[in-house]
N, C-alpha and C positions, 0 to 999 in steps of 0.2 A: 395723357390728358393734355389738352391745349385749349387756349382761348376761353378759359373759365375764370370768371371774376367773382370774388367774395363767396366761395363755397365753404361749407363747414362740415361736410360729410359726404360720403358716397357709398354706394353698394352696387354689386353686380353679380350675376351668375354666369358661369361658363360651362357649357356642355361639350363633351367630346366622346369619341368612340374608344371604349376601354379595350377593345381587341387590338388597337393600334398603339395607344400610349397609356401610361399609368401615371397618375399624379404622385409626386414625391413631397411637395410642399409649396407653401406660399409665403412670400416675404413682403411686408408692407414697407414702402419707401416714402417717408414723409417728404413733401416737396421742399420744406424749409428747415428740416431737422427738428421741428417741433415735436415733442413727445407727449403732449397733452391730448391724447386721443384714446379711445377704446376700440378694440377690434373684435370682430366675430369672424372666424374663418372655419368653414366646414367643407371637408372634401369627402365625397362619397364615391370611391372608385368603382363600387359595384354598379351604381347608376351612371357614372361618368358625369358628375356634376360637382362644381366648386361654387361655394357661396362666400362672398367677401362683403363685410360691412365695416366701415371706418367712420367713427363719429368723434369729432373734436369736442373738447370741453374747456371751460375757463381754466386758466387764463389765456388759452389759445385765441388768436385773432383769426378772422376769416382769411382764407387763402386765395391767392390769385396766381394762375399759371397761364402765361400767354404763349410761350414757345413750347413745343412738345416736351413732355417730361414723364418719366416712368414713375408710376405711383404704386405698382405692385409687380413682383416677379414671380412667375409660376414655374416650378421645375417639374418636368416630366421625364419618364424613362420610356424609351421605345420598346414596345412589346413584340411587334410583328411588322412585316412589310405591309403597306397599305396607305390609305388616305383617310383623313377625318376633318370635318369642319370643326372650327373652334367657335361655337355658337355663343356669342355674347348677348345675353338677354336679361330682362327684368332689371334694367339699370336705373339708378336713381342718383341724382346729385342734388344736395340741399343747401340752402342758406342757413345762417345761424338761427333764424326763426323757425326752421323746419320746412319752409316753403320750397317746393321743387324748382330746379333750374332746368330750362329746356336745353337739350343736348342731342347730338347725333352719335351713333355708335357704328362700328364696323366689325363684322365677324372676321375671324382669321381662318387659316387653312394650314394643315400640316400633311406632308407626304414623305414617306420613306422611299427613297429612290436608290437604285444600285447603279454604280458606274463600273462596267466590267467589259473591257475590250481585250480580246485574246487573239493570238495567232493560232489557228486551229489546224493548219495544214501547210506543209512546205514540200515541194518536189523540184528536183533538178533534172535537166534533160540528159545528164550523164553523171556517172560516178567518177570518171577519170577525165582529165583534160590536159592540154598542153598549151604553151603560149600561142596566142592568136586564134585559138578555137573559141567559138561562140557557145556559151552555156546559158540556156534559158532557165530561169528560176520562177516558179509559180508559188505565190504566197496567198493564202486565204485568211483574211482577218474577219473576225466576227464581233458583233456588238451583242454581248450577252446580258447587257444591263437594261435599264428602263428609260434612258435618255438618248436623244439624238447626239451622236458623237462626231468630232472631227479630230484626226490624229495623223501622225506620220508613221510610215513603215520604212525602216532603213535596213538594207542588207549589207553585211560585211563579209569580207574574206580575210581571215586573220583579224588584224586591227584596221584594215583598209575598207573604207566605205566604198561600195560599188554601185549603190543606187538608193534613191529615196522616192517614195510616192506619198503624196498627201491624200488622205481620204476625207472628203467633205460630206457632212450631213448623213452619216450612216444611221438609219432608223434602228430602233430597238429590235432585238431578236432576228436580225438579218446578218448576212455576210457579204463579202465582196472579194473578188479575185484580182 
């Protein structure tokens, strides 16, 4: 929350895809360590819906938050690879009188991505060599993950580096020689 003056309570609902993530819990974080509030927290992982309501009561004073501040932390466990919107909806911020305060909200997004670069093939032009002989080494690197990758491939003979190639912007599920 940010740029909110004299609020005395808030509520929000958050919807998500339960095939991707599972809610583990919600923790309310009071902006000024005031403990004079009531909470209602409901998490329905079958529906993929979290409902949070925080209402301050006397002797609490109205709250003001100007710079960004965390007011709740939600813990999820990853269930599967995939993506889900974190749909923040039915939000309300109220003054001490119960009157609503105009505000804007932003949805979130979660994606499970895999980073997996592998050397899938190596071949040399000969199995035996002698000083001065040229040996060609063919290396195939694959991006088995979900993100565009940049990486170095270095070839060694014993502990001696004999060559390095940089791979730029290798798309997912592709390889390069």
